[in-house]
N, C-alpha and C positions, 0 to 999 in steps of 0.2 A: 701585088707587092714585088719588089725586086728580089731576085734570087742571088744577088751578089753577096758573096760571103767574105769578101776581102777585108771588111771592117770588123769581122768577128775577132774578139779578143783572143790572144794566145796565152792560155793560163797553164803554168807549169805545175809539176807535182808538189812543189814546195810553195805554192801560192798562199798569200796571206788571206785573212777573212775578207778584207776590203776588195781585193781582186776578185775573189769568188763572188761576192755580192754584186759587184759591177758587171761581171760577165754574165751572171744569171739574169740580172734585170734587163740588160741590153738584148739578150737573145729572146727572153719571154715576150718583151714588148715589141718584137718584130711581128708577133702574131696577136697578142692580147693588148687591148687599149686600156691604159690606166692600171689600177690595182697595184701601184708601186708600194703601198703600205703592206698589202698582203704579201707581196714578194719578199719584203724586208722581214716580216715576221716568220714566214716559212723558212727563210735562210737562217734566222736566229734559232729556230727550233731544230733544224737539221744540225747546226753546229753545237747544240747543247743537248742532244738526245731527247728532244721534246716531241709532243704530238699536237696536232692543230685540229680544231673543230671550226669549220666554215659554215656559216649560216647565211641564208639569202633566198629570195624568191626565185622560182624557176626562170631560167633563161639568162642569169647574170654571170655564167661561165665559171661556176664553182668547180665542177668536175674538169673543165678545160684547163683551169689554172693548175690543178693538181697534176694533170697529165703533162702539161708543159714543164712543170717543175721537175718531174721525173725524167723527162726526156733530156732536158738541159744538164741535169746532174749526172746522167748516165746510170741512174740507179735502176735496178730491176723492179718493174712496176706491175702491180696486180690490182684490178678493180673488182670489188664485190658489190653487186647490186643487192642491197638489203631489202628483203621482203618479209611478210609475216610468216611465210612457210619455210624460210631458210633455217637450217639447223646448225648447232655448234660444230658438228663434224664437217659441215660444208665449209667452214672457215678454217678449222685447225687440221683437218684430215682424219683418217681412219685406217685401220688395218682391213685389207681386202683379201678374201680367200680365193685362191687359184685352184680350180679342180684338177688341172693337168699336173700340178706339182704336189697338191695336198698341203700347201703351206699358205700362211698368212703373210702378206707384205705391206709394208707401210706406204700408204698413199698420202703424200703431204698436201695440205690444203693451201690456199692462196695466201695465208698469213705468213708463209715462209718466202717472203720477198723483202727487198730493201724498203720499198715504199708501198704501203697498202692503202688503197682508197676505199673507205666504207661509204658507199653512195647511199644517201638517204637512210642514215643509221637509225633514225627514230621509227622507221617502218619495221624494223626487226623486233622480235619479242625480247623481253628482258633476259630471258635465259640465253638467247643468242648474243645479245649485247655483251653479257657477261663473259662470253667466250674470249672477248678481246681484253678483258681486264688483266689476266695473267701475262698475256703477251705484252701489253703496253707498259706494265709496271716492272715485271721480272725479266722481260725479254726471253722468255722460255714458254714452251707449250707442253702440256701434259696430255698424252694420248694413251688411254687404257693403261695408266700407271707408269708410263715411260716419259720422262722429262727430257725434252729436246731443246737445244739451243736455237734461237732464231738468228738470221744473218745479221752481220754488221756491215754498215749501219742499218738500223731498223726504225721506221717512222710510220705512224698512222695519220692519215689525213681523212677526217670524216666530214660529210656534208649532211645538212638537214634544212628542211623547208619550214619556216616559222608560221606559215599561214594556214597549213592543213591541220585540222583538229581530229578528223575521223581516220581510223585505220593506222594511227601512229601511237608510239609508246614513248612517252617522255623519258629522256635519259635520267636515271637516278643520280643523286649527288655523288655517290661513290664513283660512278663512271665519268661524270663531268669533271671531277677533281683530277682525273688522270690526264686531261688535256692541259698542256701548258698554256695555250692561248685559245680563246674563242674570238674569231673574227667575223665581222658582219660584212658581207660583200654587197655593197649598195648598188642601186641602179646608176648608170653613168650619167654624168652631166651631158647637157645637150651637145657641147662641142665634141665630147668624147664619142657620143653616139653618131655624130655626123662623121667623124673620122672612121668609125666602124663601117658605116655605110659605104664610104669611098673605098675602103680596103676590099670589102667583098664585092663591090661593083667592079673593081679592077681584077680581082682574082676570086671567083666564086668558090673555088676549091681550097681556099685558105683554111688551115686548121693545124692542130698540134703536130701533125707529121712533118710540118715544114721546119720545126725547130730541130736544132742539132745539139749534141752534147758539147758543152763548152768548157767543162772542168773535168780533170781526171778524178776518178773516185779516190785514188790514193791521196789526192790533195786534202781531202777532208780530215784525214788523220793529223797532218801537220797543222791545219787550220784550227782544229779542236784544241790542240796543245797550246796554240797561241791564245785562244779564248781563255783557257784555264789560267794562263799567266797574267791576265789583265788585273790590274791593281784596284782593289776596292777599300777605300779609307774607312776606318771605324765610324766616323760621322755618317757616311753614306749607308753603312749597315744599320746604324741607329735609325736612319730615315726610313729604311725598308720596314724595320720592326715597328716603327710608329704608325706607318700606313696600315700595316696588317692588323695591329692592335686596334686601330680606329674602326676597322670593319666589325670588330667583336663588340664594340661599345656604342655603335650607331643606333639611334632609337628606332630606325626603320628595319633593322636586321635582327632576325631570330637567330641565325647561325652565321658567323663570320668565317673568314678564311682560315685555313689550317697552316701548319708549318710548311706543307708542300708548296703553298703559295709563296712563302718567304724564300724558299730555295728556287722557285721559278723566277722571282725577281732578281736574286743573286746571279743565276746563270744567264738569264735573259739580258740583264743590264751589262754583263761582261761582254756578251756577244755583240750587243748593239754598239758598245764602245769600239769593239775591234773592227766591225764592218764599216764604221765611220772613221777609222784611222786613229783612234785614241788608244794609248796603253793604259788608261784608267777610266773609271766610271765616274760620271757627273750626275747630279740629281736629276737632270732632264732625262737621262736614260730610264731612270726609275719611274719618273712621272709619266713618260710617254707609254710605258708598258702597263700602267696601272689598270686601265679599262680592259684590255685583252686578257690580262691575268686574272682579274677579280670578278667580272660580271657574271661568269657562269658558275662561281663558287658561292656567291651570297644567296642566302635564303631570307627573303623579305617577309615581314608580317602581314597579316591580312589587311590592316588599316592602310599600309602603304600600297598594296595592290588595288584596293578599293579607290584610293586617291590618285591612281594612275602614276605612281612613283615607280620607276623602273630601276634595275641595278645600275644602268649608266648614270642616272641622276644621283644615286647614292655615292658611286665612285667619285664623280666630279665634286660632290659636296665634301667628302672626307679628304680628298687630295688637296682641295682649297684650304682645308682647315689645318693641315699639317705643315709646319715650317721647314723648308729644306735647309741643309747646311750651306754655309757660304763657300765661295770658291777657294778661299785660302785654306780651308780645312780638308779639302779633298784631293789635293795633288800630291803625288809621291815625291820624295825628295829629289829624284833624278829627273823629274819632268822639266822640259825646256819649252821655249817659245811661249805662246799665249795660253797654252794649257787647256784649250777648248773653252776659254772664258766667253768668246764671242758667241759660240753656240748656246752657252748657258744663259747669257743675257737675253738672247733672242727668245 
């Protein structure tokens, strides 16, 4: 692969969300083939203080994707290899006694980073998994009674393997609910895998270290403010509430989505609108995010599981059954041009 960096985007500290997303996608795809959807959702999570759970079989570049995302954003990155014998203190840190001084000093764990990758999170015990709960929700860590602030920004990207059943501990509902998105990293199409072979044939050493930081960390502050200012019309909010309510009434669902899912829709739809250059949310933003927001939050009944009905099937069914608002009801008064109608119609 060429090392020419002349066409790398020049992103300023006041870059808007669309510039940030375009820059990240371009740089990550210099190394990684495909996964544009995952890059989009990772960007949305970063702009909305969310966390992401990546699921896929071994060898589909889940950890590589997280590593590339950290490098291109310039965030401080720490990877934790989760195993059954890892302890909560190995993640959060502990006080260490020094014989020479006779004092205890705080040794911070890897959770004190901007981007924490919990690799194979379902290999850790529930006690260790729960060590991430406070960090993910409160963005603080309590060590022996002392509550410490985590860095800003702070984001957890966890990976898990769906095919292994032995030696793993399924994430409890409370832990899964902390993740804004659950993304499935699929095997590549034949064309994509062919391109991967060509790239590594040309450059056997190709890897995440070839990626460069393309956005200033300071630009995230301005981009987040722009996301907060994206307009969400009342009919779109009602559409979100209708979808979430439908998860609670679906015949195959024992426990539906919580209000945290509604907030994930609100924040995620704002960020998706912003990275696609729109100052307001359209129903397609909500519909596109339904699967990654809901599939890990739904608890299906036994009959559904025995009938081989999965969360993806339920989400597709309920989204199909909820009527979205029309275009005339979602645009802010100051909107100009086509207002994103073309994208909505598609």
